[in-house]
TITORMI-431712 format. One record per residue (C-alpha): x, y, z; residue in one letter; residue number from 1. Coordinates in nm, 3 decimals. Layout:
SITE       X       Y       Z code pos
SITE       X       Y       Z    a NUM
...
END
This chain:
SITE       X       Y       Z code pos
SITE  -6.695  -5.449 -19.090    m   1
SITE  -6.319  -5.410 -19.131    d   2
SITE  -6.160  -5.525 -18.805    v   3
SITE  -5.817  -5.490 -18.963    f   4
SITE  -5.858  -5.125 -19.066    g   5
SITE  -5.748  -4.813 -18.871    p   6
SITE  -5.979  -4.909 -18.583    d   7
SITE  -5.866  -5.270 -18.567    r   8
SITE  -5.957  -5.531 -18.312    l   9
SITE  -5.684  -5.603 -18.057    e  10
SITE  -5.659  -5.872 -17.792    l  11
SITE  -5.632  -5.613 -17.516    r  12
SITE  -5.976  -5.484 -17.616    h  13
SITE  -6.123  -5.828 -17.549    l  14
SITE  -5.916  -5.876 -17.234    l  15
SITE  -6.032  -5.547 -17.080    h  16
SITE  -6.395  -5.606 -17.179    f  17
SITE  -6.399  -5.949 -17.011    v  18
SITE  -6.220  -5.809 -16.705    a  19
SITE  -6.486  -5.538 -16.660    v  20
SITE  -6.765  -5.795 -16.679    v  21
SITE  -6.595  -6.031 -16.435    d  22
SITE  -6.492  -5.757 -16.191    a  23
SITE  -6.825  -5.577 -16.207    g  24
SITE  -6.684  -5.229 -16.265    s  25
SITE  -6.418  -5.039 -16.457    f  26
SITE  -6.243  -4.947 -16.134    t  27
SITE  -6.212  -5.306 -16.012    s  28
SITE  -6.104  -5.425 -16.357    a  29
SITE  -5.831  -5.160 -16.371    a  30
SITE  -5.705  -5.271 -16.031    h  31
SITE  -5.693  -5.638 -16.135    q  32
SITE  -5.516  -5.558 -16.464    l  33
SITE  -5.280  -5.310 -16.295    d  34
SITE  -5.364  -5.033 -16.543    v  35
SITE  -5.548  -4.704 -16.517    s  36
SITE  -5.927  -4.687 -16.524    q  37
SITE  -5.896  -4.456 -16.825    a  38
SITE  -5.706  -4.728 -17.014    a  39
SITE  -5.979  -4.983 -16.943    v  40
SITE  -6.252  -4.743 -17.052    s  41
SITE  -6.057  -4.654 -17.366    r  42
SITE  -6.010  -5.018 -17.469    n  43
SITE  -6.373  -5.116 -17.410    v  44
SITE  -6.487  -4.812 -17.609    s  45
SITE  -6.246  -4.910 -17.888    a  46
SITE  -6.398  -5.258 -17.897    l  47
SITE  -6.747  -5.115 -17.922    e  48
SITE  -6.635  -4.886 -18.202    r  49
SITE  -6.471  -5.167 -18.399    v  50
SITE  -6.771  -5.399 -18.361    l  51
SITE  -7.027  -5.125 -18.412    g  52
SITE  -7.243  -5.228 -18.115    v  53
SITE  -7.285  -5.118 -17.757    r  54
SITE  -7.159  -5.386 -17.520    l  55
SITE  -7.210  -5.237 -17.176    l  56
SITE  -7.458  -5.006 -17.006    v  57
SITE  -7.259  -4.799 -16.758    r  58
SITE  -7.365  -4.611 -16.446    n  59
SITE  -7.176  -4.470 -16.152    s  60
SITE  -7.178  -4.795 -15.952    r  61
SITE  -7.192  -5.088 -16.194    s  62
SITE  -7.206  -5.208 -16.551    v  63
SITE  -7.461  -5.427 -16.727    r  64
SITE  -7.424  -5.630 -17.044    l  65
SITE  -7.642  -5.545 -17.341    t  66
SITE  -7.792  -5.826 -17.549    t  67
SITE  -7.514  -5.796 -17.811    p  68
SITE  -7.266  -5.771 -17.526    g  69
SITE  -7.374  -6.110 -17.389    s  70
SITE  -7.314  -6.272 -17.726    r  71
SITE  -6.977  -6.103 -17.773    i  72
SITE  -6.870  -6.201 -17.420    l  73
SITE  -6.896  -6.570 -17.506    t  74
SITE  -6.687  -6.522 -17.819    r  75
SITE  -6.435  -6.305 -17.634    a  76
SITE  -6.380  -6.569 -17.366    r  77
SITE  -6.332  -6.841 -17.629    a  78
SITE  -6.087  -6.625 -17.824    t  79
SITE  -5.877  -6.544 -17.520    l  80
SITE  -5.876  -6.911 -17.416    a  81
SITE  -5.757  -7.011 -17.766    s  82
SITE  -5.477  -6.758 -17.749    v  83
SITE  -5.368  -6.892 -17.409    d  84
SITE  -5.368  -7.246 -17.550    e  85
SITE  -5.166  -7.133 -17.851    l  86
SITE  -4.906  -6.971 -17.627    l  87
SITE  -4.880  -7.280 -17.406    r  88
SITE  -4.838  -7.499 -17.712    e  89
SITE  -4.569  -7.270 -17.853    a  90
SITE  -4.381  -7.272 -17.523    e  91
SITE  -4.389  -7.652 -17.496    s  92
SITE  -4.353  -7.729 -17.869    g  93
SITE  -3.979  -7.789 -17.861    a  94
SITE  -4.026  -8.039 -17.578    d  95
SITE  -4.312  -8.235 -17.740    t  96
SITE  -4.291  -8.436 -18.059    v  97
SITE  -4.599  -8.576 -18.235    l  98
SITE  -4.537  -8.908 -18.412    l  99
SITE  -4.804  -8.978 -18.673    g 100
SITE  -4.901  -9.316 -18.813    h 101
SITE  -5.174  -9.440 -19.044    a 102
SITE  -5.239  -9.781 -18.888    w 103
SITE  -4.998  -9.922 -18.633    s 104
SITE  -4.705  -9.731 -18.490    s 105
SITE  -4.419  -9.967 -18.401    f 106
SITE  -4.629 -10.274 -18.326    g 107
SITE  -4.491 -10.491 -18.046    a 108
SITE  -4.195 -10.254 -18.023    r 109
SITE  -4.413  -9.955 -17.929    t 110
SITE  -4.406  -9.996 -17.553    q 111
SITE  -4.030 -10.055 -17.551    t 112
SITE  -3.987  -9.743 -17.764    f 113
SITE  -4.197  -9.534 -17.523    q 114
SITE  -4.014  -9.659 -17.215    r 115
SITE  -3.672  -9.599 -17.367    r 116
SITE  -3.775  -9.254 -17.485    w 117
SITE  -3.886  -9.157 -17.135    q 118
SITE  -3.565  -9.292 -16.986    r 119
SITE  -3.324  -9.146 -17.242    e 120
SITE  -3.502  -8.813 -17.300    h 121
SITE  -3.654  -8.700 -16.968    p 122
SITE  -3.874  -8.394 -16.999    g 123
SITE  -3.929  -8.454 -17.372    k 124
SITE  -4.282  -8.572 -17.444    t 125
SITE  -4.358  -8.819 -17.724    l 126
SITE  -4.717  -8.853 -17.841    r 127
SITE  -4.847  -9.103 -18.097    f 128
SITE  -5.126  -8.968 -18.317    v 129
SITE  -5.333  -9.176 -18.560    h 130
SITE  -5.449  -9.038 -18.897    h 131
SITE  -5.565  -9.257 -19.185    n 132
SITE  -5.349  -9.074 -19.438    l 133
SITE  -5.072  -9.216 -19.655    a 134
SITE  -4.820  -8.976 -19.497    n 135
SITE  -4.944  -9.030 -19.141    g 136
SITE  -5.068  -8.669 -19.126    g 137
SITE  -4.733  -8.504 -19.196    l 138
SITE  -4.851  -8.336 -19.516    g 139
SITE  -5.149  -8.185 -19.333    e 140
SITE  -4.936  -8.055 -19.045    g 141
SITE  -5.094  -8.300 -18.797    l 142
SITE  -4.764  -8.440 -18.673    c 143
SITE  -4.393  -8.361 -18.660    d 144
SITE  -4.266  -8.693 -18.790    i 145
SITE  -4.449  -8.997 -18.924    a 146
SITE  -4.396  -9.371 -18.953    v 147
SITE  -4.490  -9.505 -19.297    v 148
SITE  -4.458  -9.843 -19.464    r 149
SITE  -4.394  -9.965 -19.817    d 150
SITE  -4.523  -9.881 -20.068    p 151
SITE  -4.522  -9.506 -20.008    v 152
SITE  -4.431  -9.197 -20.204    g 153
SITE  -4.196  -8.987 -19.993    f 154
SITE  -4.270  -8.671 -20.191    g 155
SITE  -4.068  -8.373 -20.068    p 156
SITE  -3.991  -8.520 -19.726    w 157
SITE  -3.658  -8.644 -19.596    p 158
SITE  -3.686  -9.002 -19.481    h 159
SITE  -3.499  -9.285 -19.311    a 160
SITE  -3.545  -9.659 -19.349    l 161
SITE  -3.547  -9.786 -18.991    i 162
SITE  -3.607 -10.157 -19.051    g 163
SITE  -3.832 -10.430 -19.184    y 164
SITE  -4.143 -10.621 -19.077    e 165
SITE  -4.289 -10.955 -19.179    r 166
SITE  -4.621 -10.976 -19.361    r 167
SITE  -4.917 -11.155 -19.208    f 168
SITE  -5.237 -11.289 -19.362    a 169
SITE  -5.538 -11.152 -19.177    v 170
SITE  -5.831 -11.394 -19.172    l 171
SITE  -6.172 -11.445 -19.020    s 172
SITE  -6.141 -11.685 -18.728    s 173
SITE  -6.358 -11.943 -18.908    d 174
SITE  -6.149 -11.932 -19.226    d 175
SITE  -5.996 -12.278 -19.296    p 176
SITE  -5.653 -12.111 -19.316    w 177
SITE  -5.694 -11.997 -18.954    a 178
SITE  -5.629 -12.359 -18.852    r 179
SITE  -5.288 -12.349 -19.018    r 180
SITE  -4.961 -12.225 -18.871    r 181
SITE  -4.867 -12.019 -19.178    s 182
SITE  -4.967 -11.924 -19.532    v 183
SITE  -4.773 -11.924 -19.858    k 184
SITE  -4.744 -11.601 -20.058    w 185
SITE  -4.858 -11.752 -20.387    d 186
SITE  -5.168 -11.903 -20.226    e 187
SITE  -5.305 -11.551 -20.191    l 188
SITE  -5.338 -11.519 -20.569    r 189
SITE  -5.670 -11.702 -20.550    e 190
SITE  -5.805 -11.484 -20.273    r 191
SITE  -6.000 -11.158 -20.263    t 192
SITE  -5.780 -10.909 -20.080    l 193
SITE  -5.934 -10.628 -19.878    l 194
SITE  -5.711 -10.322 -19.917    v 195
SITE  -5.727  -9.970 -19.775    d 196
SITE  -5.634  -9.773 -20.086    r 197
SITE  -5.548  -9.464 -19.881    v 198
SITE  -5.280  -9.605 -19.653    s 199
SITE  -5.267  -9.982 -19.709    g 200
SITE  -4.940 -10.163 -19.774    t 201
SITE  -5.067 -10.426 -20.021    t 202
SITE  -5.070 -10.388 -20.399    r 203
SITE  -5.131 -10.651 -20.669    t 204
SITE  -4.797 -10.551 -20.824    g 205
SITE  -4.625 -10.738 -20.541    l 206
SITE  -4.713 -11.062 -20.721    w 207
SITE  -4.520 -11.141 -21.040    d 208
SITE  -4.710 -11.286 -21.332    g 209
SITE  -5.068 -11.410 -21.330    e 210
SITE  -5.310 -11.461 -21.177    p 211
SITE  -5.311 -11.172 -20.935    k 212
SITE  -5.539 -11.147 -20.633    p 213
SITE  -5.871 -10.969 -20.675    r 214
SITE  -5.873 -10.646 -20.473    v 215
SITE  -6.172 -10.501 -20.290    l 216
SITE  -6.118 -10.149 -20.150    p 217
SITE  -6.206 -10.069 -19.789    t 218
SITE  -6.195  -9.772 -19.554    g 219
SITE  -5.971  -9.741 -19.248    g 220
SITE  -5.859 -10.020 -19.020    i 221
SITE  -6.187 -10.061 -18.831    d 222
SITE  -6.380 -10.104 -19.156    d 223
SITE  -6.108 -10.337 -19.288    w 224
SITE  -6.115 -10.560 -18.980    l 225
SITE  -6.495 -10.571 -18.973    a 226
SITE  -6.508 -10.689 -19.335    m 227
SITE  -6.243 -10.955 -19.272    i 228
SITE  -6.427 -11.081 -18.963    a 229
SITE  -6.744 -11.107 -19.174    a 230
SITE  -6.562 -11.328 -19.423    g 231
SITE  -6.576 -11.078 -19.711    e 232
SITE  -6.208 -11.122 -19.794    g 233
SITE  -5.853 -11.165 -19.670    t 234
SITE  -5.616 -10.898 -19.548    g 235
SITE  -5.240 -10.872 -19.575    v 236
SITE  -5.057 -10.643 -19.335    s 237
SITE  -4.744 -10.604 -19.129    s 238
SITE  -4.651 -10.777 -18.806    e 239
SITE  -4.713 -10.443 -18.633    a 240
SITE  -5.083 -10.463 -18.722    t 241
SITE  -5.095 -10.820 -18.591    a 242
SITE  -4.946 -10.702 -18.261    a 243
SITE  -5.162 -10.393 -18.211    q 244
SITE  -5.503 -10.500 -18.342    y 245
SITE  -5.603 -10.822 -18.174    r 246
SITE  -5.979 -10.851 -18.230    r 247
SITE  -6.243 -11.114 -18.170    e 248
SITE  -6.322 -11.293 -18.495    g 249
SITE  -5.978 -11.217 -18.645    i 250
SITE  -5.681 -11.451 -18.690    a 251
SITE  -5.328 -11.357 -18.800    y 252
SITE  -5.100 -11.605 -18.972    r 253
SITE  -4.743 -11.535 -19.094    p 254
SITE  -4.682 -11.552 -19.469    i 255
SITE  -4.369 -11.762 -19.503    r 256
SITE  -4.218 -11.634 -19.828    d 257
SITE  -4.367 -11.285 -19.857    a 258
SITE  -4.147 -10.983 -19.932    p 259
SITE  -4.087 -10.787 -19.613    p 260
SITE  -4.234 -10.443 -19.550    i 261
SITE  -3.990 -10.155 -19.517    g 262
SITE  -4.062  -9.923 -19.224    v 263
SITE  -3.965  -9.559 -19.271    h 264
SITE  -3.978  -9.231 -19.083    l 265
SITE  -4.050  -8.908 -19.273    i 266
SITE  -4.030  -8.549 -19.149    w 267
SITE  -4.046  -8.188 -19.267    g 268
SITE  -3.776  -8.067 -19.505    a 269
SITE  -3.768  -7.705 -19.388    q 270
SITE  -3.905  -7.722 -19.035    d 271
SITE  -3.789  -8.050 -18.888    a 272
SITE  -3.859  -8.084 -18.517    h 273
SITE  -3.538  -8.053 -18.311    p 274
SITE  -3.606  -8.396 -18.158    l 275
SITE  -3.615  -8.567 -18.501    t 276
SITE  -3.254  -8.699 -18.496    p 277
SITE  -3.303  -8.851 -18.151    a 278
SITE  -3.629  -9.018 -18.252    l 279
SITE  -3.482  -9.159 -18.574    v 280
SITE  -3.176  -9.295 -18.394    a 281
SITE  -3.387  -9.470 -18.131    l 282
SITE  -3.621  -9.619 -18.396    a 283
SITE  -3.326  -9.756 -18.598    i 284
SITE  -3.182  -9.914 -18.285    d 285
SITE  -3.522 -10.060 -18.199    l 286
SITE  -3.548 -10.228 -18.541    y 287
SITE  -3.187 -10.346 -18.552    r 288
SITE  -3.297 -10.708 -18.510    d 289
SITE  -3.514 -10.682 -18.824    s 290
SITE  -3.218 -10.648 -19.061    l 291
SITE  -3.220 -11.024 -19.112    a 292
SITE  -3.542 -10.968 -19.312    l 293
SITE  -3.368 -10.727 -19.550    q 294
SITE  -3.394 -10.847 -19.913    p 295
SITE  -3.066 -11.012 -20.008    g 296
SITE  -2.961 -11.059 -19.646    a 297
SITE  -2.957 -11.439 -19.682    h 298
END
């Protein structure tokens, strides 16, 4: 079946077919669509010709669906609904920006960011979307702009460093270290670190010399937290994770002398969302107090 040939399938064929079924006759459908009855009949016949099946049994007073017609009706309704959704999304796209993130978005700053966005950009919708991907879903077209943390490969995307975050040790609540106020960076060399290799921010290369921590790979954040709570290893993550993922059985302790984590925004090179500059500017302002963590700032 070649629906893209000379007798190709068109949306109006589906629209008129559904209208006839819902209205109960060609005459009523034509009235509702504000077209001639001949046009409705022509479009339904064209649909039958393209699909190669009879959809309706017609008589002088009513129409009745055939068995193939009942199946096609379901598909036709779904197709028309998808087209309506696509059009609504296209109409509102410029006023909605999707901000992707792999783990945490802006941590404790998230609510402040949302409130300021609503106040400073009324009518412009900001939605946070979570995808366990190193680029926050940007490469897969799942967001318009993404927050990513060191280490990350920026690839072809423009990016902006918006600030820094402290690193925290993530421990099971019965870990002896959980009774301490903080942890030293070098102490982690003797630990087994649980690391999400897809989007985690911890690499053994962060430690100079030997020994280096043993690394055990994990899945996304839920898997990572479950393994830590079970005492299978220690996690290292940003202060944003500590703020957004408070869980029973988990303790977070700051690492006093750890290198900070750079927080970046990345976006499309050719099709940047028109709200990108506004979002970047607000994020930089939000992280202004983190500049004291910048390497070499002291």
